[in-house]
Phi, psi and omega in degrees: 000165182300333189296330178293313184302317179287332172296313181299317177299315177300317180290321176302334178266006185053044179249155175263168180300323179296325176301308183292326178299320176300314179301320181271003177060046179220173180280164178294323177301317183294316176296322178296322179296330170300310186293330186271352180078013182275351182214140174288148174286126168289154189299325185293323180290317179299320183287323176297317177297317176301311183298313187295316183272356180056047179232159180284157179296322178306319182293311176307318179285350184067032175279328180220159175261003181265115180280352182290147184270130174264125182247000000 
């Protein structure tokens, strides 16, 4: 599921949940719920994460293992 992918992206960038929550303008607890799969990612959050990490939405959603954005 995508929650592992967003956790891995965060850890690969040496960020805390609090760091990412600030970028998304949400609480650390709300972001933690996304990573734990306890809450679905809203579309706007998904887009912000893809833009921030410069990866495709398909990569975050585990539709592909290729993080590159196809333009």
